[in-house]
All heavy atoms as a GROMACS GRO file, in nm:
protein
  506
    1MET      N    1  -4.821   0.388   0.082
    1MET     CA    2  -4.777   0.498  -0.002
    1MET      C    3  -4.650   0.454  -0.076
    1MET      O    4  -4.565   0.386  -0.020
    1MET     CB    5  -4.748   0.621   0.085
    1MET     CG    6  -4.694   0.738   0.006
    1MET     SD    7  -4.650   0.881   0.106
    1MET     CE    8  -4.809   0.928   0.165
    2HIS      N    9  -4.639   0.494  -0.199
    2HIS     CA   10  -4.523   0.462  -0.280
    2HIS      C   11  -4.397   0.519  -0.214
    2HIS      O   12  -4.398   0.633  -0.165
    2HIS     CB   13  -4.542   0.522  -0.419
    2HIS     CG   14  -4.441   0.480  -0.517
    2HIS    ND1   15  -4.332   0.556  -0.546
    2HIS    CD2   16  -4.430   0.368  -0.593
    2HIS    CE1   17  -4.258   0.494  -0.635
    2HIS    NE2   18  -4.316   0.379  -0.665
    3LEU      N   19  -4.292   0.442  -0.212
    3LEU     CA   20  -4.170   0.482  -0.140
    3LEU      C   21  -4.114   0.614  -0.191
    3LEU      O   22  -4.081   0.702  -0.110
    3LEU     CB   23  -4.064   0.372  -0.151
    3LEU     CG   24  -3.932   0.401  -0.078
    3LEU    CD1   25  -3.955   0.413   0.072
    3LEU    CD2   26  -3.830   0.294  -0.109
    4LEU      N   27  -4.103   0.631  -0.320
    4LEU     CA   28  -4.046   0.756  -0.373
    4LEU      C   29  -4.129   0.876  -0.331
    4LEU      O   30  -4.073   0.980  -0.293
    4LEU     CB   31  -4.031   0.750  -0.525
    4LEU     CG   32  -3.972   0.874  -0.591
    4LEU    CD1   33  -3.835   0.907  -0.532
    4LEU    CD2   34  -3.966   0.856  -0.741
    5ARG      N   35  -4.259   0.864  -0.336
    5ARG     CA   36  -4.345   0.976  -0.295
    5ARG      C   37  -4.320   1.010  -0.149
    5ARG      O   38  -4.312   1.127  -0.110
    5ARG     CB   39  -4.491   0.939  -0.317
    5ARG     CG   40  -4.583   1.057  -0.305
    5ARG     CD   41  -4.724   1.025  -0.347
    5ARG     NE   42  -4.728   0.955  -0.474
    5ARG     CZ   43  -4.808   0.852  -0.501
    5ARG    NH1   44  -4.892   0.808  -0.411
    5ARG    NH2   45  -4.805   0.793  -0.618
    6ARG      N   46  -4.306   0.907  -0.066
    6ARG     CA   47  -4.281   0.931   0.076
    6ARG      C   48  -4.144   0.996   0.097
    6ARG      O   49  -4.129   1.087   0.180
    6ARG     CB   50  -4.290   0.800   0.153
    6ARG     CG   51  -4.276   0.819   0.300
    6ARG     CD   52  -4.310   0.698   0.380
    6ARG     NE   53  -4.283   0.724   0.519
    6ARG     CZ   54  -4.279   0.634   0.614
    6ARG    NH1   55  -4.307   0.508   0.585
    6ARG    NH2   56  -4.252   0.665   0.738
    7ILE      N   57  -4.044   0.952   0.022
    7ILE     CA   58  -3.911   1.012   0.032
    7ILE      C   59  -3.916   1.158  -0.009
    7ILE      O   60  -3.858   1.245   0.058
    7ILE     CB   61  -3.809   0.934  -0.054
    7ILE    CG1   62  -3.782   0.796   0.006
    7ILE    CG2   63  -3.680   1.013  -0.068
    7ILE    CD1   64  -3.701   0.705  -0.084
    8GLU      N   65  -3.984   1.188  -0.119
    8GLU     CA   66  -3.993   1.327  -0.166
    8GLU      C   67  -4.056   1.416  -0.059
    8GLU      O   68  -4.009   1.529  -0.035
    8GLU     CB   69  -4.074   1.335  -0.296
    8GLU     CG   70  -4.011   1.262  -0.414
    8GLU     CD   71  -3.889   1.330  -0.474
    8GLU    OE1   72  -3.842   1.434  -0.422
    8GLU    OE2   73  -3.838   1.276  -0.574
    9ARG      N   74  -4.160   1.368   0.007
    9ARG     CA   75  -4.223   1.445   0.114
    9ARG      C   76  -4.124   1.465   0.229
    9ARG      O   77  -4.117   1.573   0.289
    9ARG     CB   78  -4.348   1.375   0.164
    9ARG     CG   79  -4.463   1.382   0.066
    9ARG     CD   80  -4.586   1.313   0.114
    9ARG     NE   81  -4.627   1.369   0.242
    9ARG     CZ   82  -4.708   1.308   0.327
    9ARG    NH1   83  -4.756   1.187   0.299
    9ARG    NH2   84  -4.742   1.364   0.439
   10HIS      N   85  -4.049   1.362   0.261
   10HIS     CA   86  -3.950   1.370   0.369
   10HIS      C   87  -3.843   1.474   0.335
   10HIS      O   88  -3.803   1.553   0.422
   10HIS     CB   89  -3.888   1.231   0.389
   10HIS     CG   90  -3.797   1.222   0.506
   10HIS    ND1   91  -3.842   1.193   0.633
   10HIS    CD2   92  -3.663   1.238   0.517
   10HIS    CE1   93  -3.739   1.192   0.717
   10HIS    NE2   94  -3.630   1.220   0.648
   11LEU      N   95  -3.798   1.473   0.211
   11LEU     CA   96  -3.696   1.570   0.169
   11LEU      C   97  -3.746   1.713   0.185
   11LEU      O   98  -3.673   1.800   0.234
   11LEU     CB   99  -3.656   1.546   0.022
   11LEU     CG  100  -3.586   1.416  -0.010
   11LEU    CD1  101  -3.564   1.404  -0.161
   11LEU    CD2  102  -3.455   1.404   0.064
   12ARG      N  103  -3.870   1.738   0.144
   12ARG     CA  104  -3.927   1.872   0.157
   12ARG      C  105  -3.946   1.910   0.304
   12ARG      O  106  -3.914   2.022   0.345
   12ARG     CB  107  -4.060   1.882   0.083
   12ARG     CG  108  -4.045   1.890  -0.067
   12ARG     CD  109  -4.176   1.925  -0.135
   12ARG     NE  110  -4.284   1.831  -0.104
   12ARG     CZ  111  -4.307   1.718  -0.168
   12ARG    NH1  112  -4.227   1.681  -0.267
   12ARG    NH2  113  -4.408   1.640  -0.134
   13ARG      N  114  -3.998   1.816   0.382
   13ARG     CA  115  -4.026   1.845   0.523
   13ARG      C  116  -3.899   1.877   0.601
   13ARG      O  117  -3.897   1.964   0.687
   13ARG     CB  118  -4.098   1.725   0.586
   13ARG     CG  119  -4.142   1.745   0.728
   13ARG     CD  120  -4.234   1.637   0.782
   13ARG     NE  121  -4.198   1.501   0.746
   13ARG     CZ  122  -4.268   1.423   0.661
   13ARG    NH1  123  -4.376   1.468   0.604
   13ARG    NH2  124  -4.228   1.300   0.636
   14HIS      N  125  -3.791   1.807   0.569
   14HIS     CA  126  -3.666   1.826   0.644
   14HIS      C  127  -3.566   1.914   0.570
   14HIS      O  128  -3.458   1.940   0.622
   14HIS     CB  129  -3.603   1.691   0.676
   14HIS     CG  130  -3.685   1.611   0.772
   14HIS    ND1  131  -3.681   1.629   0.908
   14HIS    CD2  132  -3.779   1.514   0.752
   14HIS    CE1  133  -3.765   1.546   0.968
   14HIS    NE2  134  -3.827   1.476   0.874
   15ASP      N  135  -3.603   1.959   0.449
   15ASP     CA  136  -3.520   2.048   0.369
   15ASP      C  137  -3.377   1.995   0.356
   15ASP      O  138  -3.280   2.064   0.390
   15ASP     CB  139  -3.520   2.189   0.428
   15ASP     CG  140  -3.462   2.291   0.333
   15ASP    OD1  141  -3.473   2.270   0.210
   15ASP    OD2  142  -3.404   2.391   0.381
   16ILE      N  143  -3.365   1.872   0.308
   16ILE     CA  144  -3.233   1.813   0.287
   16ILE      C  145  -3.219   1.769   0.142
   16ILE      O  146  -3.318   1.733   0.078
   16ILE     CB  147  -3.204   1.694   0.382
   16ILE    CG1  148  -3.302   1.579   0.358
   16ILE    CG2  149  -3.202   1.738   0.525
   16ILE    CD1  150  -3.266   1.453   0.433
   17PRO      N  151  -3.098   1.771   0.090
   17PRO     CA  152  -3.077   1.726  -0.048
   17PRO      C  153  -3.095   1.575  -0.061
   17PRO      O  154  -3.072   1.499   0.034
   17PRO     CB  155  -2.932   1.765  -0.078
   17PRO     CG  156  -2.882   1.841   0.039
   17PRO     CD  157  -2.978   1.824   0.151
   18ALA      N  158  -3.130   1.533  -0.180
   18ALA     CA  159  -3.153   1.391  -0.206
   18ALA      C  160  -3.027   1.308  -0.182
   18ALA      O  161  -3.035   1.197  -0.129
   18ALA     CB  162  -3.201   1.373  -0.350
   19THR      N  163  -2.911   1.361  -0.219
   19THR     CA  164  -2.788   1.284  -0.200
   19THR      C  165  -2.758   1.262  -0.052
   19THR      O  166  -2.714   1.154  -0.013
   19THR     CB  167  -2.668   1.353  -0.268
   19THR    OG1  168  -2.660   1.488  -0.222
   19THR    CG2  169  -2.681   1.350  -0.419
   20ARG      N  170  -2.782   1.364   0.028
   20ARG     CA  171  -2.759   1.348   0.173
   20ARG      C  172  -2.855   1.244   0.232
   20ARG      O  173  -2.815   1.161   0.313
   20ARG     CB  174  -2.778   1.482   0.244
   20ARG     CG  175  -2.761   1.473   0.393
   20ARG     CD  176  -2.775   1.608   0.458
   20ARG     NE  177  -2.799   1.590   0.600
   20ARG     CZ  178  -2.848   1.684   0.678
   20ARG    NH1  179  -2.878   1.803   0.630
   20ARG    NH2  180  -2.869   1.659   0.804
   21PHE      N  181  -2.980   1.250   0.189
   21PHE     CA  182  -3.077   1.152   0.237
   21PHE      C  183  -3.031   1.010   0.206
   21PHE      O  184  -3.028   0.924   0.294
   21PHE     CB  185  -3.214   1.177   0.171
   21PHE     CG  186  -3.314   1.071   0.206
   21PHE    CD1  187  -3.390   1.081   0.320
   21PHE    CD2  188  -3.332   0.960   0.123
   21PHE    CE1  189  -3.483   0.982   0.352
   21PHE    CE2  190  -3.423   0.861   0.155
   21PHE     CZ  191  -3.498   0.871   0.270
   22GLY      N  192  -2.994   0.986   0.082
   22GLY     CA  193  -2.951   0.852   0.043
   22GLY      C  194  -2.828   0.805   0.120
   22GLY      O  195  -2.820   0.690   0.162
   23ARG      N  196  -2.735   0.897   0.138
   23ARG     CA  197  -2.612   0.864   0.210
   23ARG      C  198  -2.642   0.828   0.355
   23ARG      O  199  -2.592   0.729   0.408
   23ARG     CB  200  -2.514   0.981   0.202
   23ARG     CG  201  -2.375   0.947   0.247
   23ARG     CD  202  -2.277   1.064   0.229
   23ARG     NE  203  -2.274   1.117   0.094
   23ARG     CZ  204  -2.320   1.238   0.059
   23ARG    NH1  205  -2.372   1.319   0.148
   23ARG    NH2  206  -2.313   1.279  -0.065
   24GLU      N  207  -2.725   0.908   0.419
   24GLU     CA  208  -2.756   0.884   0.560
   24GLU      C  209  -2.847   0.763   0.579
   24GLU      O  210  -2.832   0.689   0.676
   24GLU     CB  211  -2.822   1.007   0.621
   24GLU     CG  212  -2.726   1.124   0.638
   24GLU     CD  213  -2.792   1.245   0.700
   24GLU    OE1  214  -2.912   1.240   0.732
   24GLU    OE2  215  -2.721   1.346   0.718
   25ALA      N  216  -2.940   0.742   0.488
   25ALA     CA  217  -3.037   0.634   0.504
   25ALA      C  218  -2.977   0.497   0.474
   25ALA      O  219  -2.995   0.402   0.551
   25ALA     CB  220  -3.158   0.658   0.415
   26VAL      N  221  -2.905   0.488   0.362
   26VAL     CA  222  -2.857   0.355   0.319
   26VAL      C  223  -2.716   0.358   0.258
   26VAL      O  224  -2.677   0.266   0.187
   26VAL     CB  225  -2.955   0.290   0.218
   26VAL    CG1  226  -3.086   0.257   0.284
   26VAL    CG2  227  -2.976   0.378   0.096
   27ARG      N  228  -2.643   0.466   0.284
   27ARG     CA  229  -2.507   0.481   0.231
   27ARG      C  230  -2.501   0.473   0.079
   27ARG      O  231  -2.409   0.415   0.021
   27ARG     CB  232  -2.413   0.377   0.293
   27ARG     CG  233  -2.397   0.394   0.442
   27ARG     CD  234  -2.299   0.298   0.499
   27ARG     NE  235  -2.288   0.324   0.643
   27ARG     CZ  236  -2.222   0.247   0.724
   27ARG    NH1  237  -2.161   0.140   0.680
   27ARG    NH2  238  -2.216   0.277   0.851
   28ASP      N  239  -2.601   0.532   0.014
   28ASP     CA  240  -2.608   0.536  -0.131
   28ASP      C  241  -2.655   0.674  -0.175
   28ASP      O  242  -2.774   0.700  -0.182
   28ASP     CB  243  -2.704   0.429  -0.183
   28ASP     CG  244  -2.715   0.428  -0.335
   28ASP    OD1  245  -2.645   0.508  -0.402
   28ASP    OD2  246  -2.793   0.346  -0.387
   29PRO      N  247  -2.560   0.764  -0.206
   29PRO     CA  248  -2.600   0.900  -0.241
   29PRO      C  249  -2.683   0.908  -0.369
   29PRO      O  250  -2.750   1.006  -0.393
   29PRO     CB  251  -2.467   0.974  -0.256
   29PRO     CG  252  -2.364   0.869  -0.273
   29PRO     CD  253  -2.416   0.746  -0.204
   30ARG      N  254  -2.681   0.805  -0.452
   30ARG     CA  255  -2.758   0.805  -0.577
   30ARG      C  256  -2.897   0.742  -0.561
   30ARG      O  257  -2.972   0.733  -0.658
   30ARG     CB  258  -2.682   0.730  -0.686
   30ARG     CG  259  -2.556   0.802  -0.732
   30ARG     CD  260  -2.490   0.732  -0.848
   30ARG     NE  261  -2.583   0.699  -0.954
   30ARG     CZ  262  -2.614   0.779  -1.057
   30ARG    NH1  263  -2.558   0.897  -1.065
   30ARG    NH2  264  -2.699   0.740  -1.149
   31LEU      N  265  -2.933   0.702  -0.442
   31LEU     CA  266  -3.059   0.631  -0.420
   31LEU      C  267  -3.178   0.705  -0.478
   31LEU      O  268  -3.254   0.650  -0.558
   31LEU     CB  269  -3.082   0.606  -0.270
   31LEU     CG  270  -3.220   0.550  -0.235
   31LEU    CD1  271  -3.233   0.407  -0.284
   31LEU    CD2  272  -3.246   0.560  -0.087
   32VAL      N  273  -3.198   0.828  -0.438
   32VAL     CA  274  -3.317   0.903  -0.481
   32VAL      C  275  -3.313   0.926  -0.632
   32VAL      O  276  -3.413   0.909  -0.701
   32VAL     CB  277  -3.332   1.035  -0.404
   32VAL    CG1  278  -3.452   1.114  -0.454
   32VAL    CG2  279  -3.344   1.007  -0.254
   33HIS      N  280  -3.196   0.961  -0.684
   33HIS     CA  281  -3.182   0.979  -0.828
   33HIS      C  282  -3.222   0.852  -0.903
   33HIS      O  283  -3.297   0.857  -1.001
   33HIS     CB  284  -3.038   1.018  -0.861
   33HIS     CG  285  -3.008   1.025  -1.007
   33HIS    ND1  286  -3.048   1.130  -1.085
   33HIS    CD2  287  -2.945   0.938  -1.089
   33HIS    CE1  288  -3.010   1.107  -1.211
   33HIS    NE2  289  -2.948   0.992  -1.214
   34ASP      N  290  -3.171   0.739  -0.856
   34ASP     CA  291  -3.203   0.612  -0.920
   34ASP      C  292  -3.352   0.578  -0.909
   34ASP      O  293  -3.412   0.528  -1.006
   34ASP     CB  294  -3.119   0.499  -0.861
   34ASP     CG  295  -2.972   0.509  -0.898
   34ASP    OD1  296  -2.937   0.588  -0.989
   34ASP    OD2  297  -2.891   0.439  -0.834
   35LEU      N  298  -3.412   0.604  -0.795
   35LEU     CA  299  -3.556   0.579  -0.779
   35LEU      C  300  -3.636   0.668  -0.873
   35LEU      O  301  -3.735   0.623  -0.933
   35LEU     CB  302  -3.599   0.603  -0.634
   35LEU     CG  303  -3.549   0.504  -0.530
   35LEU    CD1  304  -3.586   0.550  -0.390
   35LEU    CD2  305  -3.602   0.365  -0.557
   36ARG      N  306  -3.594   0.792  -0.887
   36ARG     CA  307  -3.663   0.884  -0.979
   36ARG      C  308  -3.653   0.836  -1.123
   36ARG      O  309  -3.738   0.867  -1.205
   36ARG     CB  310  -3.603   1.024  -0.967
   36ARG     CG  311  -3.639   1.096  -0.839
   36ARG     CD  312  -3.563   1.226  -0.824
   36ARG     NE  313  -3.601   1.298  -0.704
   36ARG     CZ  314  -3.528   1.395  -0.650
   36ARG    NH1  315  -3.413   1.431  -0.706
   36ARG    NH2  316  -3.570   1.456  -0.540
   37ASN      N  317  -3.547   0.761  -1.152
   37ASN     CA  318  -3.527   0.709  -1.287
   37ASN      C  319  -3.577   0.567  -1.305
   37ASN      O  320  -3.538   0.499  -1.401
   37ASN     CB  321  -3.380   0.719  -1.326
   37ASN     CG  322  -3.341   0.862  -1.357
   37ASN    OD1  323  -3.414   0.933  -1.425
   37ASN    ND2  324  -3.227   0.904  -1.306
   38GLY      N  325  -3.658   0.519  -1.213
   38GLY     CA  326  -3.722   0.390  -1.232
   38GLY      C  327  -3.669   0.273  -1.153
   38GLY      O  328  -3.720   0.162  -1.168
   39ARG      N  329  -3.568   0.293  -1.072
   39ARG     CA  330  -3.517   0.182  -0.992
   39ARG      C  331  -3.626   0.130  -0.899
   39ARG      O  332  -3.698   0.206  -0.837
   39ARG     CB  333  -3.398   0.230  -0.909
   39ARG     CG  334  -3.341   0.125  -0.814
   39ARG     CD  335  -3.222   0.182  -0.740
   39ARG     NE  336  -3.174   0.095  -0.635
   39ARG     CZ  337  -3.078   0.128  -0.549
   39ARG    NH1  338  -3.018   0.246  -0.559
   39ARG    NH2  339  -3.041   0.045  -0.456
   40GLU      N  340  -3.640   0.000  -0.895
   40GLU     CA  341  -3.738  -0.064  -0.807
   40GLU      C  342  -3.666  -0.120  -0.684
   40GLU      O  343  -3.588  -0.214  -0.697
   40GLU     CB  344  -3.811  -0.177  -0.880
   40GLU     CG  345  -3.903  -0.128  -0.991
   40GLU     CD  346  -4.023  -0.053  -0.938
   40GLU    OE1  347  -4.069  -0.081  -0.825
   40GLU    OE2  348  -4.071   0.036  -1.011
   41PRO      N  349  -3.691  -0.064  -0.567
   41PRO     CA  350  -3.621  -0.111  -0.447
   41PRO      C  351  -3.677  -0.244  -0.399
   41PRO      O  352  -3.797  -0.271  -0.412
   41PRO     CB  353  -3.648  -0.001  -0.345
   41PRO     CG  354  -3.780   0.055  -0.387
   41PRO     CD  355  -3.782   0.046  -0.538
   42GLY      N  356  -3.590  -0.326  -0.344
   42GLY     CA  357  -3.633  -0.452  -0.285
   42GLY      C  358  -3.691  -0.429  -0.146
   42GLY      O  359  -3.689  -0.318  -0.092
   43ALA      N  360  -3.740  -0.537  -0.090
   43ALA     CA  361  -3.805  -0.528   0.042
   43ALA      C  362  -3.708  -0.484   0.150
   43ALA      O  363  -3.744  -0.403   0.238
   43ALA     CB  364  -3.866  -0.663   0.078
   44ARG      N  365  -3.585  -0.535   0.148
   44ARG     CA  366  -3.488  -0.497   0.252
   44ARG      C  367  -3.450  -0.350   0.244
   44ARG      O  368  -3.443  -0.282   0.346
   44ARG     CB  369  -3.363  -0.584   0.242
   44ARG     CG  370  -3.388  -0.727   0.289
   44ARG     CD  371  -3.269  -0.817   0.275
   44ARG     NE  372  -3.148  -0.758   0.328
   44ARG     CZ  373  -3.025  -0.801   0.302
   44ARG    NH1  374  -3.008  -0.906   0.224
   44ARG    NH2  375  -2.920  -0.743   0.353
   45LEU      N  376  -3.426  -0.302   0.122
   45LEU     CA  377  -3.391  -0.162   0.104
   45LEU      C  378  -3.507  -0.072   0.147
   45LEU      O  379  -3.489   0.028   0.217
   45LEU     CB  380  -3.353  -0.132  -0.040
   45LEU     CG  381  -3.317   0.013  -0.071
   45LEU    CD1  382  -3.191   0.053   0.004
   45LEU    CD2  383  -3.300   0.034  -0.219
   46THR      N  384  -3.627  -0.108   0.106
   46THR     CA  385  -3.746  -0.032   0.144
   46THR      C  386  -3.758  -0.025   0.295
   46THR      O  387  -3.782   0.083   0.352
   46THR     CB  388  -3.872  -0.094   0.082
   46THR    OG1  389  -3.860  -0.090  -0.061
   46THR    CG2  390  -3.997  -0.020   0.125
   47ALA      N  391  -3.739  -0.137   0.362
   47ALA     CA  392  -3.750  -0.141   0.508
   47ALA      C  393  -3.644  -0.051   0.573
   47ALA      O  394  -3.675   0.021   0.670
   47ALA     CB  395  -3.736  -0.284   0.558
   48ARG      N  396  -3.523  -0.051   0.521
   48ARG     CA  397  -3.417   0.034   0.577
   48ARG      C  398  -3.451   0.181   0.561
   48ARG      O  399  -3.433   0.261   0.653
   48ARG     CB  400  -3.283   0.005   0.509
   48ARG     CG  401  -3.222  -0.127   0.550
   48ARG     CD  402  -3.094  -0.157   0.474
   48ARG     NE  403  -2.992  -0.056   0.498
   48ARG     CZ  404  -2.882  -0.044   0.422
   48ARG    NH1  405  -2.863  -0.124   0.319
   48ARG    NH2  406  -2.793   0.048   0.449
   49VAL      N  407  -3.501   0.218   0.443
   49VAL     CA  408  -3.536   0.358   0.418
   49VAL      C  409  -3.651   0.402   0.507
   49VAL      O  410  -3.648   0.510   0.567
   49VAL     CB  411  -3.569   0.379   0.268
   49VAL    CG1  412  -3.627   0.517   0.244
   49VAL    CG2  413  -3.446   0.356   0.182
   50VAL      N  414  -3.752   0.318   0.519
   50VAL     CA  415  -3.867   0.351   0.603
   50VAL      C  416  -3.825   0.365   0.749
   50VAL      O  417  -3.867   0.458   0.818
   50VAL     CB  418  -3.980   0.247   0.585
   50VAL    CG1  419  -4.088   0.263   0.691
   50VAL    CG2  420  -4.039   0.257   0.445
   51ARG      N  421  -3.740   0.275   0.797
   51ARG     CA  422  -3.691   0.285   0.935
   51ARG      C  423  -3.617   0.416   0.956
   51ARG      O  424  -3.633   0.483   1.059
   51ARG     CB  425  -3.599   0.168   0.969
   51ARG     CG  426  -3.671   0.047   1.021
   51ARG     CD  427  -3.578  -0.054   1.086
   51ARG     NE  428  -3.461  -0.089   1.007
   51ARG     CZ  429  -3.456  -0.188   0.918
   51ARG    NH1  430  -3.562  -0.263   0.896
   51ARG    NH2  431  -3.346  -0.212   0.851
   52TYR      N  432  -3.534   0.454   0.860
   52TYR     CA  433  -3.461   0.580   0.870
   52TYR      C  434  -3.556   0.698   0.878
   52TYR      O  435  -3.541   0.786   0.964
   52TYR     CB  436  -3.366   0.595   0.751
   52TYR     CG  437  -3.303   0.732   0.744
   52TYR    CD1  438  -3.192   0.762   0.824
   52TYR    CD2  439  -3.354   0.831   0.662
   52TYR    CE1  440  -3.135   0.889   0.820
   52TYR    CE2  441  -3.297   0.957   0.658
   52TYR     CZ  442  -3.188   0.985   0.737
   52TYR     OH  443  -3.132   1.110   0.734
   53MET      N  444  -3.655   0.701   0.788
   53MET     CA  445  -3.749   0.814   0.789
   53MET      C  446  -3.830   0.818   0.919
   53MET      O  447  -3.850   0.925   0.976
   53MET     CB  448  -3.843   0.806   0.668
   53MET     CG  449  -3.772   0.837   0.538
   53MET     SD  450  -3.884   0.852   0.397
   53MET     CE  451  -3.937   0.682   0.376
   54ASP      N  452  -3.874   0.702   0.965
   54ASP     CA  453  -3.949   0.698   1.091
   54ASP      C  454  -3.864   0.747   1.207
   54ASP      O  455  -3.911   0.823   1.292
   54ASP     CB  456  -3.999   0.556   1.119
   54ASP     CG  457  -4.110   0.512   1.026
   54ASP    OD1  458  -4.169   0.599   0.956
   54ASP    OD2  459  -4.138   0.391   1.022
   55ALA      N  460  -3.738   0.706   1.210
   55ALA     CA  461  -3.649   0.748   1.318
   55ALA      C  462  -3.623   0.898   1.315
   55ALA      O  463  -3.624   0.964   1.419
   55ALA     CB  464  -3.517   0.671   1.311
   56THR      N  465  -3.600   0.954   1.196
   56THR     CA  466  -3.574   1.098   1.188
   56THR      C  467  -3.700   1.179   1.213
   56THR      O  468  -3.694   1.289   1.266
   56THR     CB  469  -3.510   1.137   1.055
   56THR    OG1  470  -3.593   1.096   0.947
   56THR    CG2  471  -3.371   1.076   1.041
   57ASP      N  472  -3.816   1.125   1.176
   57ASP     CA  473  -3.941   1.197   1.200
   57ASP      C  474  -3.975   1.200   1.349
   57ASP      O  475  -4.034   1.297   1.397
   57ASP     CB  476  -4.056   1.134   1.123
   57ASP     CG  477  -4.054   1.170   0.976
   57ASP    OD1  478  -3.984   1.268   0.940
   57ASP    OD2  479  -4.120   1.100   0.897
   58THR      N  480  -3.938   1.095   1.423
   58THR     CA  481  -3.967   1.095   1.566
   58THR      C  482  -3.855   1.157   1.649
   58THR      O  483  -3.869   1.169   1.769
   58THR     CB  484  -3.991   0.950   1.617
   58THR    OG1  485  -3.873   0.873   1.595
   58THR    CG2  486  -4.110   0.886   1.547
   59GLY      N  487  -3.744   1.190   1.582
   59GLY     CA  488  -3.635   1.257   1.652
   59GLY      C  489  -3.543   1.162   1.725
   59GLY      O  490  -3.461   1.205   1.805
   60THR      N  491  -3.553   1.032   1.697
   60THR     CA  492  -3.464   0.937   1.765
   60THR      C  493  -3.336   0.914   1.688
   60THR      O  494  -3.252   0.837   1.731
   60THR     CB  495  -3.535   0.802   1.786
   60THR    OG1  496  -3.573   0.750   1.659
   60THR    CG2  497  -3.656   0.817   1.875
   61GLY      N  498  -3.319   0.980   1.574
   61GLY     CA  499  -3.199   0.960   1.494
   61GLY      C  500  -3.209   0.836   1.411
   61GLY      O  501  -3.308   0.766   1.412
   62ALA      N  502  -3.104   0.812   1.334
   62ALA     CA  503  -3.106   0.695   1.246
   62ALA      C  504  -3.009   0.590   1.292
   62ALA      O  505  -2.911   0.616   1.350
   62ALA     CB  506  -3.075   0.737   1.104
   0.00000   0.00000   0.00000
C-alpha cells in the first residue's frame, strides 16, 4: 500500500493531526504535508514511519 494512503488511514483511525503524527513518528511535523505535496520518502524514512504505525496499532508505543 502506498505510504501516504496508509498514513491517512492511520490519522483517521487514531484521530490525530498530521503534524503530531509526523513529530511523533520521525520528528518532522511537516512530513504528511510534504508527502501530500509530492515528497517521495526514502527507504529508511518509510521503514521508520511503518514501524511507528505498527507499534501504535499494536499498542506497544513508538
